[in-house]
VEXDREN-2710 file (C-alpha; in Angstrom, 1 decimal):
% VEXDREN-2710
k/r/px/py/pz
1/MET/-9.2/25.5/13.3
2/THR/-6.3/22.9/12.1
3/SER/-4.0/23.4/9.5
4/TRP/-4.8/20.9/7.4
5/ARG/-8.2/23.1/6.4
6/ASP/-5.9/25.0/4.1
7/LYS/-7.8/23.9/0.7
8/ARG/-4.1/22.6/-1.0
9/ILE/-3.9/20.3/1.9
10/LEU/-6.1/17.2/1.6
11/ALA/-8.3/16.5/4.5
12/PRO/-7.3/12.7/6.3
13/GLU/-10.4/10.9/4.8
14/GLU/-8.7/11.6/1.3
15/CYS/-5.1/11.0/2.1
16/VAL/-4.2/9.3/5.3
17/LEU/-4.9/5.4/5.3
18/ARG/-7.0/4.5/8.0
19/PRO/-9.8/7.2/7.4
20/LEU/-9.3/6.4/3.9
21/LEU/-9.5/2.9/3.7
22/ASP/-12.7/3.1/6.3
23/ARG/-13.9/5.3/3.7
24/ARG/-13.8/3.2/0.9
25/ALA/-14.8/0.2/2.6
26/CYS/-18.0/2.0/4.0
27/GLU/-18.7/4.0/0.6
28/THR/-17.7/0.4/-2.0
29/PRO/-17.5/-2.4/0.5
30/ASP/-18.1/-4.6/-2.6
31/LYS/-15.6/-3.5/-5.1
32/VAL/-12.5/-5.3/-5.4
33/PHE/-9.7/-3.4/-4.6
34/VAL/-7.1/-6.1/-5.2
35/GLN/-6.5/-8.8/-7.6
36/PHE/-3.8/-11.6/-7.0
37/ALA/-2.3/-13.0/-10.0
38/ASP/-1.1/-16.2/-8.1
39/GLY/-4.3/-18.0/-7.6
40/GLY/-6.8/-15.6/-9.1
41/ALA/-7.7/-14.6/-5.7
42/THR/-9.6/-11.2/-4.4
43/TRP/-10.2/-9.2/-2.0
44/THR/-12.7/-6.5/-2.0
45/TYR/-12.5/-3.0/0.0
46/ARG/-14.7/-4.5/2.7
47/GLU/-12.4/-8.1/2.9
48/LEU/-8.9/-5.7/3.0
49/ARG/-10.7/-3.9/5.9
50/ASP/-11.3/-6.9/8.1
51/GLN/-7.8/-8.2/7.1
52/VAL/-6.5/-5.3/8.4
53/LEU/-8.4/-4.6/11.3
54/GLU/-7.1/-8.6/12.3
55/THR/-3.7/-8.1/11.5
56/ALA/-3.4/-4.5/13.1
57/ALA/-5.2/-5.9/16.3
58/ALA/-2.2/-8.6/16.2
59/LEU/0.5/-5.8/16.1
60/GLN/-1.2/-4.1/18.7
61/ALA/-1.3/-7.0/21.1
62/LEU/2.7/-6.7/20.2
63/GLY/2.8/-3.4/22.0
64/VAL/3.2/-1.4/18.4
65/GLN/2.6/1.8/18.9
66/GLN/1.1/4.8/17.1
67/ASP/4.4/6.7/15.5
68/GLU/7.0/3.6/16.2
69/PRO/8.8/2.2/13.3
70/VAL/8.3/-1.5/12.1
71/LEU/10.4/-2.9/9.7
72/THR/8.9/-5.7/6.9
73/TRP/11.1/-8.2/4.8
74/LEU/8.1/-9.8/2.5
75/PRO/7.5/-10.3/-0.8
76/ASN/4.8/-9.0/-2.8
77/GLY/1.8/-10.7/-2.2
78/PRO/-1.2/-10.7/0.6
79/GLU/1.0/-10.9/3.6
80/ALA/2.9/-8.1/2.7
81/LEU/-0.3/-5.8/1.5
82/ARG/-2.2/-6.3/4.8
83/ILE/0.5/-6.3/7.4
84/TRP/1.7/-2.8/5.5
85/PHE/-1.6/-1.7/6.1
86/ALA/-2.1/-2.8/9.4
87/ILE/1.1/-1.1/10.8
88/ASN/-0.4/2.1/8.9
89/TYR/-3.8/1.7/10.2
90/LEU/-2.3/2.0/13.9
91/GLY/-0.3/5.1/13.0
92/ALA/2.7/3.5/13.4
93/ILE/5.3/3.8/10.6
94/TYR/5.8/1.4/7.6
95/ILE/9.9/0.8/6.9
96/PRO/10.2/-2.3/4.0
97/LEU/13.7/-3.5/3.4
98/ASN/15.2/-5.1/0.0
99/LEU/14.6/-8.9/-0.2
100/ALA/18.1/-8.7/-1.3
101/TYR/19.5/-6.7/1.2
102/ARG/22.2/-8.7/3.1
103/GLY/25.4/-8.0/5.0
104/GLN/27.1/-4.0/5.4
105/ILE/23.6/-2.7/3.6
106/LEU/20.9/-4.7/5.6
107/GLU/23.1/-3.8/9.2
108/HIS/22.8/0.0/7.5
109/ALA/19.2/-0.3/7.2
110/VAL/18.4/-2.1/10.0
111/ARG/20.6/-0.1/12.5
112/SER/19.4/3.4/11.3
113/SER/15.8/2.2/11.2
114/ALA/15.9/2.3/15.2
115/ALA/13.0/-0.6/14.9
116/ARG/12.3/-3.1/17.8
117/LEU/10.3/-5.1/15.5
118/ILE/10.7/-6.6/12.3
119/VAL/7.7/-9.1/10.4
120/GLY/9.6/-11.0/7.5
121/HIS/9.7/-14.1/5.6
122/PRO/11.1/-17.0/7.2
123/ASP/13.8/-17.6/4.6
124/LEU/14.8/-14.0/5.0
125/LEU/15.1/-13.7/9.1
126/PRO/18.1/-15.8/9.3
127/ARG/20.1/-13.3/7.6
128/LEU/20.3/-11.0/10.7
129/ASP/22.4/-13.7/12.6
130/ALA/25.1/-12.5/10.7
131/ILE/25.0/-8.9/11.6
132/ASP/24.6/-6.9/14.5
133/ALA/21.1/-6.5/14.6
134/ALA/21.0/-3.4/17.0
135/ALA/17.7/-2.3/18.9
136/ILE/15.3/-5.5/17.0
137/GLN/13.9/-6.8/20.0
138/ARG/11.3/-9.0/18.1
139/ARG/11.1/-11.0/14.7
140/VAL/8.0/-12.3/13.6
141/PRO/8.0/-14.7/11.3
142/ILE/5.5/-14.5/8.4
143/GLU/4.7/-18.6/7.2
144/SER/1.1/-18.6/6.2
145/ALA/-2.0/-16.3/5.7
146/GLN/-2.9/-17.1/9.5
147/SER/0.6/-15.9/10.8
148/LEU/0.1/-12.4/12.7
149/ARG/-3.3/-12.2/12.7
150/GLN/-5.9/-12.0/15.8
151/PRO/-9.4/-13.4/14.4
152/GLY/-12.5/-11.6/14.5
153/GLY/-9.8/-8.9/16.3
154/ALA/-10.1/-4.9/15.6
155/PRO/-7.4/-2.7/17.3
156/GLU/-7.9/0.2/19.6
157/ALA/-8.1/3.8/18.2
158/PRO/-4.4/5.8/18.0
159/ALA/-4.0/8.2/20.7
160/ARG/-4.6/10.8/18.0
161/ALA/-5.9/11.3/15.2
162/ILE/-3.7/10.1/12.6
163/MET/-2.4/13.4/10.3
164/PRO/-1.7/14.1/6.5
165/TRP/1.7/15.4/7.6
166/ASP/2.7/12.3/10.0
167/THR/5.0/9.7/8.4
168/GLN/3.5/7.3/7.0
169/SER/6.8/5.4/5.9
170/VAL/10.4/5.1/5.2
171/ILE/11.4/3.9/1.9
172/TYR/15.5/3.2/1.8
173/THR/16.9/4.7/-1.8
174/SER/20.8/3.7/-2.5
175/GLY/23.4/5.9/-0.8
176/THR/25.8/8.1/-3.3
177/THR/28.8/9.4/-1.6
178/GLY/27.5/7.2/1.3
179/PRO/25.2/4.5/3.0
180/SER/21.7/4.4/1.9
181/LYS/19.3/6.7/3.5
182/GLY/15.9/6.2/4.5
183/VAL/13.2/8.8/3.2
184/LEU/10.5/10.1/5.6
185/CYS/7.5/10.1/3.4
186/SER/4.2/11.6/4.9
187/TYR/0.6/10.5/3.7
188/LEU/-0.1/13.2/2.1
189/HIS/3.6/12.7/0.0
190/ALA/2.0/9.6/-1.2
191/ALA/-1.5/10.8/-2.3
192/SER/-0.2/13.7/-4.1
193/ALA/2.2/11.1/-5.7
194/ALA/-1.1/9.1/-6.7
195/ASN/-2.6/12.0/-7.7
196/ALA/-0.3/13.2/-9.9
197/PHE/-0.5/10.7/-12.4
198/TYR/-3.7/12.4/-13.9
199/ALA/-4.8/9.9/-16.5
200/ALA/-5.3/7.1/-13.9
201/THR/-9.3/6.9/-12.9
202/ALA/-11.4/4.8/-9.8
203/ASP/-12.4/3.0/-13.3
204/ASP/-8.4/1.8/-13.6
205/ARG/-7.2/-1.1/-12.4
206/ASN/-2.8/-0.7/-11.9
207/MET/-0.8/-3.7/-12.1
208/VAL/1.9/-3.6/-9.2
209/ASN/5.3/-5.7/-10.6
210/LEU/7.3/-3.7/-8.8
211/PRO/8.4/-4.7/-5.3
212/LEU/6.3/-3.1/-2.3
213/PHE/10.5/-1.8/-0.6
214/HIS/10.2/0.6/-3.8
215/ALA/8.3/3.7/-4.2
216/GLY/7.6/2.4/-7.6
217/GLY/5.4/-0.5/-5.9
218/THR/4.2/1.3/-3.3
219/GLY/3.3/4.3/-4.9
220/ALA/1.0/2.3/-7.2
221/ILE/-0.8/0.4/-4.7
222/TYR/-1.3/3.9/-2.8
223/ARG/-2.5/5.4/-6.0
224/MET/-5.7/3.6/-6.4
225/LEU/-6.2/3.6/-3.1
226/VAL/-6.7/7.3/-3.1
227/LYS/-8.5/7.2/-6.2
228/GLY/-10.6/4.3/-5.3
229/GLY/-9.6/1.9/-8.0
230/SER/-8.2/-1.6/-7.5
231/ILE/-4.3/-3.2/-8.3
232/ALA/-3.0/-6.2/-9.3
233/LEU/-0.8/-7.3/-7.5
234/VAL/2.4/-9.7/-9.0
235/GLU/5.5/-11.0/-6.8
236/ALA/7.9/-9.5/-9.6
237/PHE/8.2/-8.4/-13.5
238/ASP/8.3/-11.4/-15.8
239/THR/8.9/-11.1/-19.5
240/ASN/7.5/-13.9/-21.0
241/SER/4.5/-14.3/-18.7
242/PHE/3.5/-10.7/-19.1
243/TRP/1.0/-10.4/-21.1
244/ASP/-0.8/-13.6/-20.0
245/THR/-0.9/-11.8/-16.7
246/VAL/-2.0/-8.2/-18.1
247/ARG/-5.0/-10.4/-19.7
248/ALA/-5.4/-12.8/-16.8
249/THR/-6.1/-9.8/-14.4
250/ARG/-7.7/-6.9/-16.7
251/THR/-5.0/-4.7/-15.9
252/THR/-5.5/-1.5/-17.6
253/CYS/-2.3/0.8/-16.3
254/LEU/0.9/0.3/-15.2
255/THR/4.5/1.7/-15.1
256/LEU/7.1/0.0/-17.2
257/LEU/11.1/0.8/-15.8
258/GLY/14.0/0.8/-17.7
259/ALA/15.3/-2.5/-19.3
260/MET/11.2/-3.9/-19.1
261/VAL/10.7/-2.0/-22.6
262/PRO/13.4/-3.8/-24.5
263/PHE/12.6/-7.1/-23.1
264/LEU/9.1/-6.6/-24.0
265/LEU/10.0/-5.5/-27.5
266/LYS/12.4/-8.8/-28.2
267/LEU/9.2/-11.0/-27.4
268/PRO/8.5/-12.7/-31.4
269/PRO/5.6/-10.7/-32.7
270/SER/1.9/-12.3/-31.9
271/PRO/-1.4/-12.0/-33.4
272/ARG/-2.3/-11.5/-29.7
273/ASP/0.2/-8.1/-29.0
274/ARG/-3.7/-5.9/-29.0
275/ASP/-5.6/-8.5/-27.6
276/HIS/-5.3/-7.3/-23.9
277/THR/-6.7/-4.8/-21.7
278/LEU/-3.9/-2.7/-21.0
279/LYS/-4.2/1.0/-21.8
280/LYS/-2.0/3.3/-20.3
281/VAL/1.6/2.9/-19.7
282/VAL/3.8/5.3/-17.9
283/LEU/7.4/4.4/-19.7
284/VAL/10.6/5.7/-17.6
285/PRO/12.7/7.0/-19.4
286/LEU/11.1/7.7/-22.4
287/SER/13.5/6.0/-25.3
288/ASP/13.8/5.8/-28.6
289/ALA/12.0/2.2/-27.9
290/SER/8.7/3.9/-26.4
291/GLU/7.1/5.0/-29.7
292/ALA/7.7/0.9/-31.1
293/PHE/6.0/0.2/-27.9
294/ALA/3.1/2.1/-28.0
295/ASP/2.7/1.3/-31.8
296/ARG/3.0/-2.8/-31.5
297/PHE/0.8/-3.0/-28.5
298/GLY/-1.5/-0.3/-28.6
299/VAL/-1.6/1.7/-25.9
300/ASP/-1.6/5.3/-24.7
301/VAL/2.2/6.6/-23.1
302/TYR/3.0/8.6/-20.2
303/THR/6.8/9.6/-18.8
304/THR/7.5/11.0/-15.8
305/PHE/10.5/12.0/-13.4
306/ASN/10.7/11.0/-9.9
307/MET/13.0/9.9/-7.1
308/THR/11.6/8.6/-3.2
309/GLU/12.0/11.7/-1.9
310/THR/9.8/13.7/-5.1
311/SER/5.9/13.6/-5.9
312/TRP/6.3/12.9/-9.3
313/PRO/7.2/16.2/-10.0
314/LEU/7.8/16.4/-13.8
315/VAL/4.8/14.7/-16.0
316/SER/4.2/14.5/-19.5
317/GLU/1.0/14.8/-21.6
318/ARG/-0.5/11.7/-23.1
319/ASN/1.7/10.1/-26.2
320/PRO/4.6/13.1/-25.6
321/SER/6.2/14.3/-29.2
322/VAL/9.5/15.6/-27.7
323/ARG/11.9/13.1/-27.8
324/GLY/13.4/12.1/-24.4
325/THR/11.2/14.2/-22.4
326/CYS/10.6/13.7/-18.2
327/GLY/7.6/16.1/-18.8
328/ARG/7.3/19.2/-17.2
329/PRO/6.5/20.4/-13.8
330/ARG/3.2/19.4/-12.6
331/PRO/0.2/21.9/-11.1
332/GLY/2.3/23.2/-7.5
333/ILE/6.0/22.6/-8.3
334/GLU/9.0/24.7/-9.1
335/ALA/11.5/23.4/-10.9
336/ARG/14.8/24.9/-11.9
337/ILE/18.0/23.8/-12.9
338/VAL/20.8/25.2/-11.6
339/ASP/24.6/25.7/-11.5
340/GLU/26.9/24.5/-8.2
341/HIS/25.8/27.6/-6.5
342/ASP/22.2/27.0/-7.1
343/CYS/22.1/30.0/-9.7
344/GLU/19.5/29.2/-12.5
345/VAL/21.0/28.6/-15.7
346/ALA/19.7/29.5/-19.3
347/PRO/17.6/27.1/-21.3
348/GLY/20.0/24.1/-23.2
349/VAL/22.9/24.5/-20.5
350/THR/22.9/21.6/-18.3
351/GLY/22.9/22.0/-14.5
352/GLU/21.5/20.1/-11.5
353/LEU/17.8/19.8/-10.7
354/MET/16.0/21.4/-7.7
355/LEU/12.3/21.4/-6.9
356/ARG/10.2/22.5/-4.1
357/SER/6.5/22.5/-4.0
358/ASP/3.6/25.1/-2.9
359/THR/2.3/22.7/-0.5
360/PRO/3.6/21.6/2.5
361/TRP/4.4/17.8/3.1
362/THR/4.1/17.1/-0.3
363/MET/7.4/15.9/-0.9
364/ASN/9.9/14.0/1.2
365/HIS/10.7/15.6/5.0
366/GLY/13.9/14.3/5.2
367/TYR/16.0/11.3/5.6
368/HIS/15.4/8.9/9.2
369/ASN/17.8/9.5/11.9
370/ASN/20.0/11.3/9.1
371/PRO/20.0/15.8/9.8
372/GLU/23.0/16.4/7.9
373/ALA/21.9/14.4/4.8
374/THR/18.2/16.5/5.1
375/ALA/20.3/19.7/5.3
376/ARG/22.5/18.8/2.5
377/ALA/19.1/18.2/0.3
378/TRP/17.1/21.1/1.2
379/ARG/19.5/23.7/1.3
380/ASN/18.4/27.0/0.2
381/GLY/15.0/25.7/1.0
382/TRP/14.4/23.6/-2.2
383/PHE/15.0/19.6/-2.7
384/HIS/18.6/18.8/-4.6
385/THR/18.2/16.0/-6.9
386/GLY/21.7/15.1/-7.4
387/ASP/20.7/14.7/-11.3
388/VAL/22.1/16.2/-14.2
389/PHE/19.3/18.2/-16.0
390/ARG/18.7/20.6/-19.4
391/ARG/15.6/22.7/-20.0
392/ASP/14.5/23.6/-23.2
393/ALA/12.9/27.0/-24.9
394/ASP/9.4/24.9/-24.4
395/GLY/9.9/23.9/-21.0
396/ASN/10.3/20.4/-21.5
397/PHE/13.0/19.1/-19.1
398/PHE/15.3/16.4/-20.3
399/PHE/17.6/14.3/-18.1
400/VAL/21.3/14.2/-18.8
401/ASP/23.1/12.4/-16.0
402/ARG/23.8/11.6/-12.3
403/LEU/25.8/14.1/-10.4
404/LYS/26.2/11.0/-8.1
405/ASP/28.0/7.8/-8.5
406/ALA/24.9/5.7/-8.0
407/ILE/24.2/3.1/-10.8
408/ARG/21.0/2.0/-12.0
409/ARG/20.7/-1.7/-13.1
410/ARG/17.2/-3.4/-14.2
411/GLY/15.7/-0.7/-12.1
412/GLU/17.7/-1.4/-9.1
413/ASN/19.2/1.8/-7.6
414/ILE/22.9/0.5/-6.7
415/SER/25.3/2.5/-4.6
416/SER/29.0/2.5/-5.6
417/PHE/30.1/3.3/-2.2
418/GLU/28.1/-0.2/-0.8
419/VAL/29.9/-2.2/-3.8
420/GLU/33.2/-1.0/-3.0
421/ALA/32.5/-1.7/0.8
422/GLU/32.6/-5.6/-0.2
423/LEU/35.0/-5.5/-2.5
424/MET/37.1/-3.8/0.0
425/ALA/36.5/-6.9/2.4
426/HIS/38.2/-8.9/0.1
427/PRO/41.6/-9.9/1.3
428/ALA/43.6/-9.6/-2.3
429/VAL/41.7/-6.4/-3.2
430/ARG/43.6/-3.2/-2.1
431/GLU/41.8/-0.6/-4.1
432/ALA/38.1/-0.7/-5.1
433/ALA/35.8/1.4/-7.7
434/ALA/32.8/0.6/-8.6
435/VAL/31.6/2.6/-11.9
436/ALA/28.6/2.4/-14.2
437/VAL/29.1/1.2/-17.9
438/PRO/26.2/1.1/-20.7
439/SER/24.5/-2.2/-21.0
440/GLU/23.1/-3.6/-24.4
441/LEU/19.8/-3.1/-22.7
442/GLY/19.4/0.2/-21.2
443/GLU/20.6/1.8/-17.9
444/ASP/23.7/0.4/-16.6
445/GLU/25.9/-2.4/-15.9
446/VAL/28.5/-2.7/-12.7
447/LEU/31.9/-2.3/-13.3
448/ALA/34.3/-3.1/-10.7
449/VAL/38.0/-1.6/-11.3
450/LEU/40.4/-3.2/-8.7
451/ALA/43.9/-3.0/-7.1
452/PRO/45.8/-5.9/-5.3
453/VAL/47.4/-6.0/-2.0
454/ALA/51.3/-6.2/-2.8
455/GLY/52.3/-9.5/-3.1
456/LYS/49.0/-10.8/-3.9
457/ALA/46.6/-11.6/-7.4
458/ILE/43.5/-11.2/-7.8
459/ASP/40.9/-13.6/-9.5
460/PRO/37.5/-12.2/-11.0
461/ALA/35.8/-15.5/-10.6
462/GLU/37.2/-15.9/-7.1
463/VAL/36.1/-12.4/-6.7
464/LEU/32.9/-13.3/-7.8
465/GLU/32.6/-16.4/-5.6
466/PHE/33.3/-13.7/-2.2
467/LEU/30.5/-11.4/-3.6
468/LEU/27.3/-13.8/-3.8
469/PRO/26.6/-14.1/-0.3
470/ARG/27.3/-10.4/0.7
471/MET/25.2/-8.3/-1.3
472/ALA/22.3/-8.2/-3.2
473/HIS/22.1/-10.3/-6.7
474/PHE/21.8/-7.0/-8.7
475/MET/24.6/-5.6/-7.2
476/VAL/27.2/-8.2/-7.9
477/PRO/29.5/-6.8/-11.0
478/ARG/29.2/-8.1/-14.2
479/TYR/32.7/-6.9/-15.0
480/VAL/36.2/-6.7/-13.5
481/ARG/38.8/-5.1/-14.4
482/VAL/42.4/-5.1/-12.6
483/LEU/44.7/-2.6/-12.4
484/PRO/48.4/-1.9/-10.5
485/GLU/47.0/1.4/-8.9
486/LEU/43.8/3.3/-9.4
487/PRO/44.1/6.8/-10.9
488/LYS/43.6/9.4/-8.2
489/THR/43.7/13.5/-8.2
490/PRO/46.2/15.3/-6.2
491/THR/44.3/15.2/-3.0
492/GLN/44.2/10.8/-3.2
493/LYS/40.6/10.7/-4.8
494/VAL/40.0/7.8/-7.3
495/GLN/38.9/9.3/-10.5
496/LYS/36.1/7.5/-11.9
497/ASN/35.4/10.0/-14.4
498/LEU/38.4/8.3/-16.1
499/LEU/37.5/4.3/-15.6
500/ARG/34.3/5.7/-17.0
501/ALA/35.3/6.8/-20.0
502/ASP/37.9/3.9/-20.2
503/GLY/34.9/1.6/-19.9
504/VAL/35.3/-2.2/-20.8
505/THR/38.8/-2.4/-22.2
506/PRO/40.0/-5.9/-23.9
507/ASP/41.5/-6.9/-20.8
508/THR/38.3/-6.4/-18.7
509/TRP/36.8/-10.0/-17.1
510/ASP/33.0/-10.3/-18.3
511/ARG/31.4/-12.7/-16.0
512/GLU/28.1/-13.4/-18.8
513/ALA/30.9/-13.9/-21.5
514/VAL/32.1/-17.1/-19.5
515/GLY/28.8/-17.9/-18.5
516/ILE/27.9/-17.0/-15.1
517/ARG/24.7/-15.2/-14.7
518/VAL/23.3/-14.0/-11.2
519/ARG/19.7/-14.1/-10.6
520/ARG/17.6/-13.2/-7.5
521/GLU/16.7/-15.7/-4.7
522/ARG/13.2/-17.5/-4.6
523/LEU/11.8/-17.7/-1.9
524/THR/9.4/-20.4/-1.1
525/LYS/5.8/-20.3/-1.2
526/MET/3.7/-19.5/2.3
527/SER/1.4/-21.9/3.1
528/SER/-2.3/-21.2/3.1
END
């Protein structure tokens, strides 16, 4: 008897993409699975499976094998969806890249993936020319709906059955004290996260306006596949068109992160504020604006704490009344707040949140090709989140701060290490530190504190121009402060706590104050 018959572990047809998609296409072939916001096209479960079969056959013809890592680099849309599902249909490993990656962060992700094939947008693939693309042997541009497709084709069966504990994806999450890490996610991990949002049902349509290289995007899609519901696939969140898109796609549930809520609340009040289909919204974090959002737009609110590495371990009840909570551990999850020795602290005392599950494979199983980081994160048999929490006497958990130096801006996690690496590449910069400072929109802004090379001066505007082609738009600092030397400990480590405490000082340069805004790159539309 195979171990998946343990009742805690879902059967393959309940969580593994290939048998699950086959099951949906058989049981509900004419039910719409995806409503595309661009043009109003739809795919039923049967049509989706047909798309996946033709794409999987084409990938197999290129030599893609079971358990092989495959990189994708595509914006949200039909092509990104069918290619992801086709990779998993073969039992291969889906590794999506952030569309903003370039330079060192791109090179690190490509090299650590160990992939030999990348499928990408033709506007993005040329960025590989500027880096060491490592083992990549073939680049496949997706220029239209007909790219990477074998009409009428179907792939051969995998050499062995794809199981719940097999690796489904590697999602890159920002580094903290080092480069970004690729999180190993199993099918059971994905399905556990899907089922953790208990309020979503087969009758719901979940809008996906987070990118498919984020756990928020992939997770929302997999949630509705597991539950037998549907999705509305949107390229990106847009404040001005948000409610029109909700109405056009008949969206009933979605997730809003960080600054999205203040953006929507700042829209002028309208008689149509409650004229929509949206019913359930997951707000992360649960801020003071959450109640105002629920009241104005007439929706039920939920919140959670999640990471790419976990599977919604903390979840709230409907319309939580405890201000600022992240919820409580869901069934099957044990959560502790501990000191630096992993000893549990009392309620009300802050410490690091660590987690474990009573079911194997329902959280990450390590970091791709990074055993040292895996061992650090999973020491003593618990996953260490690196985040500071407190717990009240009633068992509610509250996020306090980050142990790490990561920065979160507009829904993106930013590694200070990676920002500093690009800053240090500037010929006039001797020392660099990137720290978070508060944003008026919630979350963080990036402050770069620099010290010049002897005999050279630092021009913040010129540094900005230097950074733009080298890093993702969301990583580019808003603020630049120049000091003769950065403050250090006796062991010569930069005291970032002092820089964070100083924040935006009178001598800090603000690019937005001089009219410079950095926005994401718009890709050209693919032809039909």
